[in-house]
C-alpha positions as CSV (number, residue, x, y, z in Angstrom):
1,M,-0.2,-0.1,0.5
2,S,0.8,3.2,-1.0
3,K,2.3,6.0,1.6
4,D,2.4,10.2,2.2
5,V,4.9,12.0,2.7
6,L,4.7,11.0,6.1
7,G,5.3,7.5,6.0
8,V,1.8,7.0,7.3
9,T,-0.3,4.2,4.6
10,V,-4.2,4.8,4.9
11,H,-5.0,1.4,6.7
12,D,-3.0,3.3,9.5
13,A,-5.2,5.9,9.8
14,Q,-8.4,3.7,9.5
15,G,-8.7,3.1,13.0
16,V,-8.2,6.4,14.5
17,V,-10.4,8.1,12.8
18,A,-12.9,5.1,13.9
19,D,-12.0,5.4,17.1
20,L,-12.0,9.5,16.7
21,L,-15.9,9.1,14.7
22,Q,-16.8,6.7,18.2
23,K,-16.1,9.5,20.4
24,L,-17.6,11.8,18.4
25,G,-20.8,10.5,18.6
26,G,-20.6,9.1,22.7
27,Q,-21.9,10.6,25.7
28,D,-18.6,13.5,25.4
29,G,-19.5,13.9,22.1
30,Q,-18.4,17.7,22.9
31,E,-15.6,17.4,24.3
32,W,-14.1,15.5,22.2
33,L,-15.1,17.7,19.1
34,T,-13.8,20.8,20.7
35,A,-10.3,18.4,21.7
36,T,-10.5,17.7,18.3
37,K,-10.0,21.4,16.9
38,R,-7.7,22.6,18.7
39,F,-5.1,19.9,18.2
40,L,-6.4,21.0,14.1
41,R,-4.6,24.4,16.0
42,K,-1.5,23.0,16.7
43,E,-2.7,24.3,20.5
44,N,-3.0,21.9,23.6
45,P,-6.3,19.6,23.0
46,W,-6.3,18.8,26.3
47,P,-5.3,22.0,28.6
48,F,-5.3,21.4,32.6
49,P,-7.2,21.4,34.6
50,H,-9.5,19.8,32.2
51,V,-13.1,20.4,32.8
52,S,-15.9,18.2,31.3
53,N,-20.0,19.1,31.4
54,Y,-23.2,17.3,33.0
55,S,-26.2,18.1,33.4
56,V,-28.4,16.0,36.3
57,M,-31.7,16.4,38.2
58,V,-30.6,16.7,42.5
59,D,-33.4,16.3,44.8
60,Y,-31.8,18.1,48.3
61,K,-34.1,16.6,50.4
62,K,-33.8,13.0,49.2
63,P,-31.6,10.8,52.2
64,V,-28.3,9.6,51.1
65,S,-29.0,5.8,52.2
66,E,-31.9,6.6,49.0
67,Y,-29.7,8.2,46.5
68,L,-27.3,5.2,47.2
69,E,-30.3,2.6,47.1
70,D,-30.8,3.5,44.2
71,A,-27.3,3.8,42.4
72,N,-26.9,-0.6,43.8
73,Y,-22.9,0.3,44.3
74,D,-21.2,-3.1,44.6
75,S,-19.2,-1.4,47.7
76,V,-20.5,1.4,50.5
77,N,-18.1,3.0,52.7
78,S,-20.1,2.0,56.3
79,N,-20.0,5.6,57.3
80,I,-22.1,6.4,54.3
81,V,-25.1,7.5,56.4
82,D,-27.9,9.9,57.0
83,E,-27.0,10.6,60.2
84,N,-23.4,11.1,58.8
85,F,-24.9,13.3,56.1
86,P,-28.0,14.9,56.7
87,I,-30.2,16.9,55.0
88,K,-29.9,20.2,54.9
89,P,-32.0,23.1,54.9
90,I,-32.1,25.1,51.8
91,C,-35.2,27.7,52.4
92,C,-38.2,28.1,54.4
93,T,-40.5,26.2,52.6
94,E,-40.2,22.4,52.5
95,Y,-42.0,21.8,49.2
96,C,-39.9,24.5,47.8
97,E,-38.3,24.0,43.7
98,C,-35.1,24.6,45.5
99,Y,-35.3,21.6,47.1
100,H,-35.4,19.3,43.3
101,K,-33.8,21.2,40.5
102,P,-31.4,21.0,37.3
103,A,-28.4,20.8,38.3
104,E,-25.0,22.3,35.9
105,L,-21.9,20.2,37.1
106,Q,-18.6,20.4,35.8
107,L,-16.2,18.0,36.2
108,L,-12.0,19.0,37.1
109,H,-9.2,16.8,35.9
110,F,-5.7,18.4,37.5
111,G,-3.2,15.9,35.5
112,R,-1.0,16.1,38.3
113,Q,-1.2,15.5,41.8
114,V,-2.7,18.4,43.7
115,T,-3.5,19.9,47.0
116,I,-6.9,20.7,48.8
117,E,-6.1,24.3,48.3
118,E,-4.8,23.9,45.1
119,V,-8.1,22.4,44.0
120,K,-10.1,25.3,45.7
121,N,-8.2,28.0,44.8
122,E,-8.9,27.0,41.0
123,L,-13.1,26.6,41.5
124,D,-12.8,29.9,42.7
125,K,-11.2,31.4,40.2
126,Q,-13.7,29.7,37.6
127,A,-16.8,30.5,39.7
128,L,-17.1,26.9,40.9
129,L,-18.4,25.9,44.2
130,P,-17.6,21.9,45.3
131,A,-20.4,19.4,44.9
132,N,-21.7,18.2,48.0
133,I,-22.7,14.4,48.6
134,W,-26.5,15.0,46.9
135,E,-24.8,16.5,44.2
136,L,-21.8,13.3,43.6
137,L,-24.6,10.4,43.6
138,A,-27.0,12.1,41.1
139,F,-24.6,12.2,38.9
140,G,-22.8,8.8,39.7
141,I,-26.7,7.7,38.8
142,A,-27.1,9.6,35.8
143,Y,-23.4,9.2,34.1
144,P,-22.5,5.6,36.3
145,D,-19.2,5.1,33.9
146,P,-16.7,8.0,34.6
147,Q,-16.0,6.5,38.5
148,R,-14.8,3.0,36.8
149,K,-11.9,5.1,34.8
150,F,-11.6,7.5,37.6
151,Q,-11.8,8.3,41.1
152,I,-14.2,11.2,40.9
153,V,-14.6,13.3,44.7
154,A,-16.9,16.1,45.7
155,L,-14.8,18.6,48.3
156,G,-18.5,20.3,49.3
157,S,-19.5,17.7,52.0
158,S,-17.2,16.1,54.6
159,W,-17.3,13.6,57.6
160,T,-15.0,13.9,60.6
161,R,-14.4,10.7,62.5
162,S,-14.2,10.7,66.7
163,D,-10.2,11.0,66.0
164,G,-10.8,14.1,64.0
165,A,-9.3,13.5,60.5
166,R,-12.1,14.6,57.9
167,Y,-12.7,12.5,54.5
168,V,-14.8,13.3,51.6
169,P,-17.2,11.2,49.7
170,E,-16.0,9.4,46.4
171,L,-16.9,7.3,43.5
172,S,-14.4,4.8,42.5
173,S,-13.5,1.2,41.6
174,D,-11.2,-1.5,42.2
175,E,-10.6,-4.6,40.1
176,R,-13.3,-6.1,42.9
177,N,-16.1,-3.7,42.6
178,P,-16.2,-1.4,39.5
179,R,-18.9,1.4,40.8
180,R,-18.4,1.8,45.1
181,A,-19.1,5.1,47.6
182,H,-16.5,5.7,49.3
183,L,-14.5,8.5,51.4
184,C,-11.1,10.0,50.7
185,H,-9.1,11.4,53.2
186,L,-8.1,14.7,53.3
187,G,-4.1,14.0,54.9
188,R,-1.9,16.2,53.6
189,S,-0.6,14.2,50.9
190,G,-4.0,15.9,48.7
191,F,-4.5,14.3,45.5
192,G,-3.1,11.8,43.1
193,S,-3.6,12.8,39.5
194,D,-5.6,10.1,38.4
195,C,-8.4,12.6,40.6
196,H,-11.4,13.8,38.8
197,F,-13.3,16.8,41.2
198,L,-16.7,17.6,41.1
199,A,-18.2,21.2,41.2
200,I,-20.9,23.5,40.6
201,R,-21.7,27.0,39.4
202,K,-21.5,29.8,41.6
């Protein structure tokens, strides 16, 4: 088969093009289209922090235990219970629409190890708030696949253990549990390069 000046055959490119077309037609198609346009302009297609957009419906009066039951996770940390993550009043009216509404969520990935201060500073720059556990669990139900690929943390909710150690909710996976809801310790070492952070517009 003939080759062009770069030494690339049509056969070599077919697989790449087919893979790209599949991604463009998938759930994250707009994200891949934006990245492809950057690539064609000889720009970095995945600038950091990389941001993905998602829309979900969130019921802020729904107990965490019901969210977990609906999600049917393979593994749930025993400390993710209603007592540790109680429902917080949003307004004075119990049946206000504020408790059940659409949320525009963003998933940030820094591509390196980061501290909680670095994450919060970047969220402030982009006029974002860290997602809470209700937004995280609603995201996990609406979009079950991302957590199979990487860890997703919600810094907007936390639980403090009796010894003072603080934990935040995360969605992740391991070899035995493709989908799990666990807690991530807020240690001095920060978060690994694989970690993604869920946020919402202020």
